[in-house]
C-alpha positions as protocol buffer text, in pm:
chain_id: "A"
residue {
  index: 1
  type: MET
  ca { x: -743 y: 1323 z: 658 }
}
residue {
  index: 2
  type: SER
  ca { x: -403 y: 1249 z: 504 }
}
residue {
  index: 3
  type: LEU
  ca { x: -342 y: 1619 z: 450 }
}
residue {
  index: 4
  type: GLN
  ca { x: -442 y: 1697 z: 807 }
}
residue {
  index: 5
  type: LEU
  ca { x: -216 y: 1426 z: 945 }
}
residue {
  index: 6
  type: SER
  ca { x: 77 y: 1548 z: 735 }
}
residue {
  index: 7
  type: HIS
  ca { x: 13 y: 1901 z: 858 }
}
residue {
  index: 8
  type: LYS
  ca { x: 0 y: 1785 z: 1221 }
}
residue {
  index: 9
  type: CYS
  ca { x: 333 y: 1603 z: 1210 }
}
residue {
  index: 10
  type: GLN
  ca { x: 495 y: 1833 z: 951 }
}
residue {
  index: 11
  type: ASP
  ca { x: 617 y: 1541 z: 749 }
}
residue {
  index: 12
  type: GLY
  ca { x: 491 y: 1322 z: 468 }
}
residue {
  index: 13
  type: ASN
  ca { x: 536 y: 1196 z: 113 }
}
residue {
  index: 14
  type: LEU
  ca { x: 206 y: 1326 z: -16 }
}
residue {
  index: 15
  type: GLN
  ca { x: 251 y: 1245 z: -384 }
}
residue {
  index: 16
  type: SER
  ca { x: 305 y: 881 z: -291 }
}
residue {
  index: 17
  type: VAL
  ca { x: 16 y: 889 z: -44 }
}
residue {
  index: 18
  type: PHE
  ca { x: -237 y: 1018 z: -293 }
}
residue {
  index: 19
  type: SER
  ca { x: -129 y: 786 z: -576 }
}
residue {
  index: 20
  type: CYS
  ca { x: -232 y: 475 z: -379 }
}
residue {
  index: 21
  type: MET
  ca { x: -530 y: 587 z: -172 }
}
residue {
  index: 22
  type: ASP
  ca { x: -791 y: 435 z: -406 }
}
residue {
  index: 23
  type: LEU
  ca { x: -607 y: 104 z: -399 }
}
residue {
  index: 24
  type: ILE
  ca { x: -590 y: 80 z: -19 }
}
residue {
  index: 25
  type: TRP
  ca { x: -952 y: 183 z: 31 }
}
residue {
  index: 26
  type: THR
  ca { x: -1083 y: -72 z: -220 }
}
residue {
  index: 27
  type: ILE
  ca { x: -879 y: -354 z: -69 }
}
residue {
  index: 28
  type: TYR
  ca { x: -1012 y: -285 z: 280 }
}
residue {
  index: 29
  type: ASP
  ca { x: -1367 y: -191 z: 183 }
}
residue {
  index: 30
  type: LYS
  ca { x: -1443 y: -450 z: -86 }
}
residue {
  index: 31
  type: ILE
  ca { x: -1194 y: -735 z: -77 }
}
residue {
  index: 32
  type: MET
  ca { x: -1028 y: -828 z: 248 }
}
residue {
  index: 33
  type: ASN
  ca { x: -1168 y: -1055 z: 517 }
}
residue {
  index: 34
  type: TRP
  ca { x: -1082 y: -804 z: 787 }
}
residue {
  index: 35
  type: ASN
  ca { x: -1246 y: -572 z: 1037 }
}
residue {
  index: 36
  type: PRO
  ca { x: -1139 y: -432 z: 1376 }
}
residue {
  index: 37
  type: GLU
  ca { x: -1286 y: -734 z: 1556 }
}
residue {
  index: 38
  type: LYS
  ca { x: -1077 y: -968 z: 1336 }
}
residue {
  index: 39
  type: ALA
  ca { x: -756 y: -772 z: 1380 }
}
residue {
  index: 40
  type: GLN
  ca { x: -589 y: -1068 z: 1554 }
}
residue {
  index: 41
  type: ASP
  ca { x: -784 y: -1353 z: 1397 }
}
residue {
  index: 42
  type: PRO
  ca { x: -525 y: -1604 z: 1269 }
}
residue {
  index: 43
  type: ASP
  ca { x: -736 y: -1663 z: 957 }
}
residue {
  index: 44
  type: ARG
  ca { x: -779 y: -1294 z: 872 }
}
residue {
  index: 45
  type: ASP
  ca { x: -656 y: -1146 z: 547 }
}
residue {
  index: 46
  type: TYR
  ca { x: -337 y: -940 z: 575 }
}
residue {
  index: 47
  type: PHE
  ca { x: -244 y: -604 z: 425 }
}
residue {
  index: 48
  type: ILE
  ca { x: 128 y: -527 z: 422 }
}
residue {
  index: 49
  type: ILE
  ca { x: 239 y: -177 z: 328 }
}
residue {
  index: 50
  type: SER
  ca { x: 582 y: -224 z: 174 }
}
residue {
  index: 51
  type: LYS
  ca { x: 601 y: 132 z: 41 }
}
residue {
  index: 52
  type: GLY
  ca { x: 596 y: 266 z: 394 }
}
residue {
  index: 53
  type: GLN
  ca { x: 615 y: 627 z: 281 }
}
residue {
  index: 54
  type: ALA
  ca { x: 245 y: 592 z: 200 }
}
residue {
  index: 55
  type: THR
  ca { x: 143 y: 512 z: 559 }
}
residue {
  index: 56
  type: LEU
  ca { x: -56 y: 836 z: 570 }
}
residue {
  index: 57
  type: ALA
  ca { x: -289 y: 675 z: 315 }
}
residue {
  index: 58
  type: LEU
  ca { x: -340 y: 369 z: 537 }
}
residue {
  index: 59
  type: PHE
  ca { x: -422 y: 550 z: 861 }
}
residue {
  index: 60
  type: PRO
  ca { x: -735 y: 728 z: 723 }
}
residue {
  index: 61
  type: VAL
  ca { x: -868 y: 393 z: 595 }
}
residue {
  index: 62
  type: LEU
  ca { x: -822 y: 236 z: 939 }
}
residue {
  index: 63
  type: ILE
  ca { x: -998 y: 537 z: 1093 }
}
residue {
  index: 64
  type: LYS
  ca { x: -1290 y: 500 z: 853 }
}
residue {
  index: 65
  type: LYS
  ca { x: -1308 y: 130 z: 937 }
}
residue {
  index: 66
  type: GLY
  ca { x: -1328 y: 212 z: 1309 }
}
residue {
  index: 67
  type: PHE
  ca { x: -992 y: 74 z: 1418 }
}
residue {
  index: 68
  type: PHE
  ca { x: -896 y: 400 z: 1586 }
}
residue {
  index: 69
  type: THR
  ca { x: -1007 y: 764 z: 1578 }
}
residue {
  index: 70
  type: MET
  ca { x: -868 y: 1087 z: 1441 }
}
residue {
  index: 71
  type: GLU
  ca { x: -859 y: 1218 z: 1798 }
}
residue {
  index: 72
  type: GLU
  ca { x: -614 y: 943 z: 1893 }
}
residue {
  index: 73
  type: MET
  ca { x: -377 y: 1076 z: 1628 }
}
residue {
  index: 74
  type: GLU
  ca { x: -353 y: 1433 z: 1759 }
}
residue {
  index: 75
  type: LYS
  ca { x: 10 y: 1379 z: 1858 }
}
residue {
  index: 76
  type: ILE
  ca { x: 120 y: 1206 z: 1538 }
}
residue {
  index: 77
  type: GLY
  ca { x: 493 y: 1253 z: 1494 }
}
residue {
  index: 78
  type: ASP
  ca { x: 556 y: 1349 z: 1857 }
}
residue {
  index: 79
  type: PHE
  ca { x: 828 y: 1165 z: 2049 }
}
residue {
  index: 80
  type: ASP
  ca { x: 577 y: 985 z: 2273 }
}
residue {
  index: 81
  type: SER
  ca { x: 320 y: 906 z: 2000 }
}
residue {
  index: 82
  type: ARG
  ca { x: 267 y: 560 z: 1853 }
}
residue {
  index: 83
  type: PHE
  ca { x: 171 y: 725 z: 1523 }
}
residue {
  index: 84
  type: CYS
  ca { x: 432 y: 838 z: 1270 }
}
residue {
  index: 85
  type: ILE
  ca { x: 465 y: 842 z: 892 }
}
residue {
  index: 86
  type: GLN
  ca { x: 592 y: 483 z: 885 }
}
residue {
  index: 87
  type: THR
  ca { x: 409 y: 181 z: 1028 }
}
residue {
  index: 88
  type: ASP
  ca { x: 544 y: 31 z: 1351 }
}
residue {
  index: 89
  type: ILE
  ca { x: 393 y: -305 z: 1446 }
}
residue {
  index: 90
  type: THR
  ca { x: 533 y: -282 z: 1800 }
}
residue {
  index: 91
  type: LYS
  ca { x: 302 y: 10 z: 1883 }
}
residue {
  index: 92
  type: PHE
  ca { x: -26 y: -161 z: 1793 }
}
residue {
  index: 93
  type: ASN
  ca { x: -225 y: -458 z: 1917 }
}
residue {
  index: 94
  type: GLY
  ca { x: -325 y: -576 z: 1570 }
}
residue {
  index: 95
  type: GLY
  ca { x: -431 y: -365 z: 1272 }
}
residue {
  index: 96
  type: ILE
  ca { x: -77 y: -274 z: 1167 }
}
residue {
  index: 97
  type: GLU
  ca { x: 89 y: -587 z: 1027 }
}
residue {
  index: 98
  type: ASN
  ca { x: 449 y: -480 z: 961 }
}
residue {
  index: 99
  type: ASN
  ca { x: 723 y: -232 z: 1030 }
}
residue {
  index: 100
  type: ALA
  ca { x: 801 y: -5 z: 737 }
}
residue {
  index: 101
  type: GLY
  ca { x: 1093 y: 218 z: 657 }
}
residue {
  index: 102
  type: SER
  ca { x: 1361 y: 80 z: 427 }
}
residue {
  index: 103
  type: LEU
  ca { x: 1213 y: -12 z: 91 }
}
residue {
  index: 104
  type: GLY
  ca { x: 1218 y: -368 z: -36 }
}
residue {
  index: 105
  type: HIS
  ca { x: 1133 y: -531 z: 298 }
}
residue {
  index: 106
  type: GLY
  ca { x: 753 y: -554 z: 300 }
}
residue {
  index: 107
  type: PHE
  ca { x: 720 y: -780 z: -3 }
}
residue {
  index: 108
  type: PRO
  ca { x: 949 y: -1056 z: 132 }
}
residue {
  index: 109
  type: PHE
  ca { x: 779 y: -1020 z: 471 }
}
residue {
  index: 110
  type: ALA
  ca { x: 441 y: -1074 z: 303 }
}
residue {
  index: 111
  type: ALA
  ca { x: 575 y: -1379 z: 120 }
}
residue {
  index: 112
  type: GLY
  ca { x: 677 y: -1523 z: 456 }
}
residue {
  index: 113
  type: ILE
  ca { x: 324 y: -1475 z: 591 }
}
residue {
  index: 114
  type: ALA
  ca { x: 182 y: -1637 z: 277 }
}
residue {
  index: 115
  type: MET
  ca { x: 415 y: -1934 z: 316 }
}
residue {
  index: 116
  type: ALA
  ca { x: 316 y: -1974 z: 682 }
}
residue {
  index: 117
  type: ALA
  ca { x: -53 y: -1959 z: 585 }
}
residue {
  index: 118
  type: LYS
  ca { x: 5 y: -2237 z: 332 }
}
residue {
  index: 119
  type: ILE
  ca { x: 179 y: -2455 z: 591 }
}
residue {
  index: 120
  type: GLN
  ca { x: -103 y: -2396 z: 841 }
}
residue {
  index: 121
  type: LYS
  ca { x: -370 y: -2449 z: 573 }
}
residue {
  index: 122
  type: SER
  ca { x: -513 y: -2109 z: 658 }
}
residue {
  index: 123
  type: PRO
  ca { x: -758 y: -1939 z: 419 }
}
residue {
  index: 124
  type: SER
  ca { x: -578 y: -1606 z: 470 }
}
residue {
  index: 125
  type: GLN
  ca { x: -507 y: -1397 z: 162 }
}
residue {
  index: 126
  type: ILE
  ca { x: -204 y: -1169 z: 179 }
}
residue {
  index: 127
  type: PHE
  ca { x: -202 y: -835 z: -2 }
}
residue {
  index: 128
  type: VAL
  ca { x: 111 y: -624 z: -22 }
}
residue {
  index: 129
  type: LEU
  ca { x: 137 y: -272 z: -162 }
}
residue {
  index: 130
  type: THR
  ca { x: 468 y: -180 z: -321 }
}
residue {
  index: 131
  type: GLY
  ca { x: 595 y: 108 z: -530 }
}
residue {
  index: 132
  type: ASP
  ca { x: 741 y: 78 z: -878 }
}
residue {
  index: 133
  type: GLY
  ca { x: 1068 y: 221 z: -750 }
}
residue {
  index: 134
  type: GLU
  ca { x: 1100 y: -60 z: -497 }
}
residue {
  index: 135
  type: PHE
  ca { x: 1171 y: -299 z: -780 }
}
residue {
  index: 136
  type: CYS
  ca { x: 1519 y: -150 z: -803 }
}
residue {
  index: 137
  type: GLU
  ca { x: 1582 y: -355 z: -488 }
}
residue {
  index: 138
  type: GLY
  ca { x: 1716 y: -708 z: -533 }
}
residue {
  index: 139
  type: THR
  ca { x: 1498 y: -838 z: -250 }
}
residue {
  index: 140
  type: MET
  ca { x: 1190 y: -775 z: -466 }
}
residue {
  index: 141
  type: TRP
  ca { x: 1301 y: -1005 z: -746 }
}
residue {
  index: 142
  type: GLU
  ca { x: 1428 y: -1264 z: -499 }
}
residue {
  index: 143
  type: THR
  ca { x: 1080 y: -1263 z: -347 }
}
residue {
  index: 144
  type: CYS
  ca { x: 923 y: -1310 z: -689 }
}
residue {
  index: 145
  type: LEU
  ca { x: 1139 y: -1617 z: -740 }
}
residue {
  index: 146
  type: PHE
  ca { x: 1053 y: -1755 z: -395 }
}
residue {
  index: 147
  type: ALA
  ca { x: 678 y: -1687 z: -425 }
}
residue {
  index: 148
  type: SER
  ca { x: 658 y: -1858 z: -762 }
}
residue {
  index: 149
  type: SER
  ca { x: 868 y: -2159 z: -662 }
}
residue {
  index: 150
  type: LYS
  ca { x: 655 y: -2211 z: -348 }
}
residue {
  index: 151
  type: LYS
  ca { x: 328 y: -2170 z: -545 }
}
residue {
  index: 152
  type: LEU
  ca { x: 203 y: -1890 z: -319 }
}
residue {
  index: 153
  type: ASP
  ca { x: -129 y: -1830 z: -491 }
}
residue {
  index: 154
  type: ASN
  ca { x: -252 y: -1668 z: -167 }
}
residue {
  index: 155
  type: LEU
  ca { x: -10 y: -1378 z: -222 }
}
residue {
  index: 156
  type: CYS
  ca { x: -102 y: -1068 z: -423 }
}
residue {
  index: 157
  type: VAL
  ca { x: 146 y: -788 z: -481 }
}
residue {
  index: 158
  type: ILE
  ca { x: -11 y: -457 z: -586 }
}
residue {
  index: 159
  type: ILE
  ca { x: 239 y: -228 z: -756 }
}
residue {
  index: 160
  type: ASP
  ca { x: 160 y: 142 z: -732 }
}
residue {
  index: 161
  type: ASP
  ca { x: 312 y: 222 z: -1070 }
}
residue {
  index: 162
  type: ASN
  ca { x: 320 y: 603 z: -1053 }
}
residue {
  index: 163
  type: ASP
  ca { x: 639 y: 624 z: -1261 }
}
residue {
  index: 164
  type: SER
  ca { x: 839 y: 752 z: -967 }
}
residue {
  index: 165
  type: VAL
  ca { x: 1152 y: 584 z: -1100 }
}
residue {
  index: 166
  type: GLY
  ca { x: 1097 y: 605 z: -1476 }
}
residue {
  index: 167
  type: THR
  ca { x: 1299 y: 920 z: -1534 }
}
residue {
  index: 168
  type: MET
  ca { x: 1603 y: 760 z: -1368 }
}
residue {
  index: 169
  type: VAL
  ca { x: 1587 y: 389 z: -1453 }
}
residue {
  index: 170
  type: ASN
  ca { x: 1411 y: 217 z: -1741 }
}
residue {
  index: 171
  type: MET
  ca { x: 1237 y: -72 z: -1566 }
}
residue {
  index: 172
  type: GLY
  ca { x: 1125 y: -223 z: -1895 }
}
residue {
  index: 173
  type: ASP
  ca { x: 800 y: -416 z: -1927 }
}
residue {
  index: 174
  type: PHE
  ca { x: 681 y: -501 z: -1575 }
}
residue {
  index: 175
  type: HIS
  ca { x: 413 y: -732 z: -1712 }
}
residue {
  index: 176
  type: VAL
  ca { x: 660 y: -944 z: -1908 }
}
residue {
  index: 177
  type: LYS
  ca { x: 907 y: -957 z: -1619 }
}
residue {
  index: 178
  type: LEU
  ca { x: 651 y: -1062 z: -1357 }
}
residue {
  index: 179
  type: ALA
  ca { x: 486 y: -1315 z: -1589 }
}
residue {
  index: 180
  type: GLY
  ca { x: 833 y: -1458 z: -1654 }
}
residue {
  index: 181
  type: PHE
  ca { x: 868 y: -1517 z: -1280 }
}
residue {
  index: 182
  type: GLY
  ca { x: 543 y: -1715 z: -1284 }
}
residue {
  index: 183
  type: PHE
  ca { x: 293 y: -1453 z: -1167 }
}
residue {
  index: 184
  type: ASP
  ca { x: -61 y: -1403 z: -1291 }
}
residue {
  index: 185
  type: VAL
  ca { x: -45 y: -1036 z: -1392 }
}
residue {
  index: 186
  type: TYR
  ca { x: -332 y: -787 z: -1412 }
}
residue {
  index: 187
  type: GLU
  ca { x: -299 y: -432 z: -1544 }
}
residue {
  index: 188
  type: ILE
  ca { x: -550 y: -176 z: -1417 }
}
residue {
  index: 189
  type: ASN
  ca { x: -620 y: 192 z: -1368 }
}
residue {
  index: 190
  type: GLY
  ca { x: -521 y: 234 z: -1004 }
}
residue {
  index: 191
  type: HIS
  ca { x: -769 y: 516 z: -955 }
}
residue {
  index: 192
  type: ASP
  ca { x: -1075 y: 331 z: -1084 }
}
residue {
  index: 193
  type: MET
  ca { x: -1214 y: 155 z: -778 }
}
residue {
  index: 194
  type: ILE
  ca { x: -1456 y: -56 z: -983 }
}
residue {
  index: 195
  type: GLU
  ca { x: -1170 y: -180 z: -1200 }
}
residue {
  index: 196
  type: ILE
  ca { x: -955 y: -246 z: -892 }
}
residue {
  index: 197
  type: GLU
  ca { x: -1230 y: -453 z: -731 }
}
residue {
  index: 198
  type: LYS
  ca { x: -1300 y: -652 z: -1050 }
}
residue {
  index: 199
  type: ALA
  ca { x: -933 y: -742 z: -1092 }
}
residue {
  index: 200
  type: LEU
  ca { x: -895 y: -856 z: -731 }
}
residue {
  index: 201
  type: ARG
  ca { x: -1216 y: -1062 z: -741 }
}
residue {
  index: 202
  type: LYS
  ca { x: -1148 y: -1248 z: -1065 }
}
residue {
  index: 203
  type: MET
  ca { x: -815 y: -1394 z: -954 }
}
residue {
  index: 204
  type: ASP
  ca { x: -778 y: -1772 z: -951 }
}
residue {
  index: 205
  type: ARG
  ca { x: -672 y: -1836 z: -591 }
}
residue {
  index: 206
  type: GLY
  ca { x: -606 y: -2206 z: -639 }
}
residue {
  index: 207
  type: ASN
  ca { x: -386 y: -2231 z: -946 }
}
residue {
  index: 208
  type: GLY
  ca { x: -47 y: -2229 z: -772 }
}
residue {
  index: 209
  type: ARG
  ca { x: 57 y: -1892 z: -915 }
}
residue {
  index: 210
  type: PRO
  ca { x: 116 y: -1576 z: -712 }
}
residue {
  index: 211
  type: LYS
  ca { x: -68 y: -1263 z: -827 }
}
residue {
  index: 212
  type: ALA
  ca { x: 59 y: -922 z: -936 }
}
residue {
  index: 213
  type: VAL
  ca { x: -154 y: -615 z: -1002 }
}
residue {
  index: 214
  type: LEU
  ca { x: 11 y: -340 z: -1205 }
}
residue {
  index: 215
  type: ALA
  ca { x: -184 y: -32 z: -1102 }
}
residue {
  index: 216
  type: LYS
  ca { x: -116 y: 270 z: -1322 }
}
residue {
  index: 217
  type: THR
  ca { x: -144 y: 576 z: -1101 }
}
residue {
  index: 218
  type: VAL
  ca { x: -62 y: 946 z: -1087 }
}
residue {
  index: 219
  type: ARG
  ca { x: 152 y: 1098 z: -813 }
}
residue {
  index: 220
  type: GLY
  ca { x: -52 y: 1340 z: -605 }
}
residue {
  index: 221
  type: TYR
  ca { x: -378 y: 1229 z: -766 }
}
residue {
  index: 222
  type: GLY
  ca { x: -670 y: 1441 z: -651 }
}
residue {
  index: 223
  type: SER
  ca { x: -481 y: 1769 z: -630 }
}
residue {
  index: 224
  type: LYS
  ca { x: -367 y: 1978 z: -925 }
}
residue {
  index: 225
  type: THR
  ca { x: -92 y: 2133 z: -717 }
}
residue {
  index: 226
  type: MET
  ca { x: 51 y: 1802 z: -600 }
}
residue {
  index: 227
  type: THR
  ca { x: 41 y: 1642 z: -944 }
}
residue {
  index: 228
  type: GLN
  ca { x: 220 y: 1934 z: -1108 }
}
residue {
  index: 229
  type: ASN
  ca { x: 488 y: 2019 z: -852 }
}
residue {
  index: 230
  type: ASP
  ca { x: 725 y: 1742 z: -744 }
}
residue {
  index: 231
  type: ILE
  ca { x: 823 y: 1934 z: -431 }
}
residue {
  index: 232
  type: TRP
  ca { x: 526 y: 1747 z: -279 }
}
residue {
  index: 233
  type: PHE
  ca { x: 715 y: 1421 z: -313 }
}
residue {
  index: 234
  type: HIS
  ca { x: 835 y: 1499 z: 41 }
}
residue {
  index: 235
  type: LYS
  ca { x: 676 y: 1807 z: 189 }
}
residue {
  index: 236
  type: ALA
  ca { x: 413 y: 1883 z: 453 }
}
residue {
  index: 237
  type: PRO
  ca { x: 167 y: 2170 z: 408 }
}
residue {
  index: 238
  type: ASP
  ca { x: 179 y: 2480 z: 623 }
}
residue {
  index: 239
  type: ASP
  ca { x: -146 y: 2640 z: 741 }
}
residue {
  index: 240
  type: GLU
  ca { x: -219 y: 2819 z: 412 }
}
residue {
  index: 241
  type: GLU
  ca { x: -117 y: 2526 z: 195 }
}
residue {
  index: 242
  type: LEU
  ca { x: -339 y: 2293 z: 398 }
}
residue {
  index: 243
  type: VAL
  ca { x: -646 y: 2508 z: 325 }
}
residue {
  index: 244
  type: MET
  ca { x: -554 y: 2530 z: -44 }
}
residue {
  index: 245
  type: LEU
  ca { x: -486 y: 2158 z: -88 }
}
residue {
  index: 246
  type: MET
  ca { x: -798 y: 2050 z: 101 }
}
residue {
  index: 247
  type: LYS
  ca { x: -1003 y: 2278 z: -123 }
}
residue {
  index: 248
  type: GLU
  ca { x: -849 y: 2120 z: -435 }
}
residue {
  index: 249
  type: VAL
  ca { x: -916 y: 1767 z: -308 }
}
residue {
  index: 250
  type: ASP
  ca { x: -1274 y: 1850 z: -209 }
}
residue {
  index: 251
  type: GLU
  ca { x: -1344 y: 2000 z: -551 }
}
residue {
  index: 252
  type: PHE
  ca { x: -1177 y: 1715 z: -742 }
}
């Protein structure tokens, strides 16, 4: 579906989309207290997509969960469509929890929701998906400091660590840095859905420490072409490429 949506709107960051698809599906399918009927329940769990360039990985999950249909997305990217390659909360009546675009905003937004849930004594758990490159933004580390100081153990940041920034900036040891900020840190294979589920289920939700999942992933995972050619970092398939890429994904 992600490939089809990218083809329809002739836009998309497909390497980023495919690196986090297993993470998003597992969170919605196995972990979160959420379904279309609970989309506005004040005690629902929240999923915030901070790395908004991966929105085309979220939409197929919401389709599979029955929140809307593929047919509704026929005009994705058109001027009068509510669907585009970044989430826009103003265009939806629940289901989409945040606006995305500039990096480094979703994580602090999620921390605000987690803080509000604590004040309201809500059982809501807040999950936020970020990219490794986002941690070049100062807002990310400021949020780590805030989340730890406020004991937001209902907040879980999942870092799609696909080494998108590693060739430019040495981020050092993420585990050590996050643990130093007071997070419980879990390192997993971000493409192993059993491992993802186990890590998210074994977290201690009442120990006063926010959670961080370092998910090692591969850009463009599921397609040989997208993993080997970085042009797919920001490129939409034409008609022939769509057929080729869908064949690769189906055979993976």
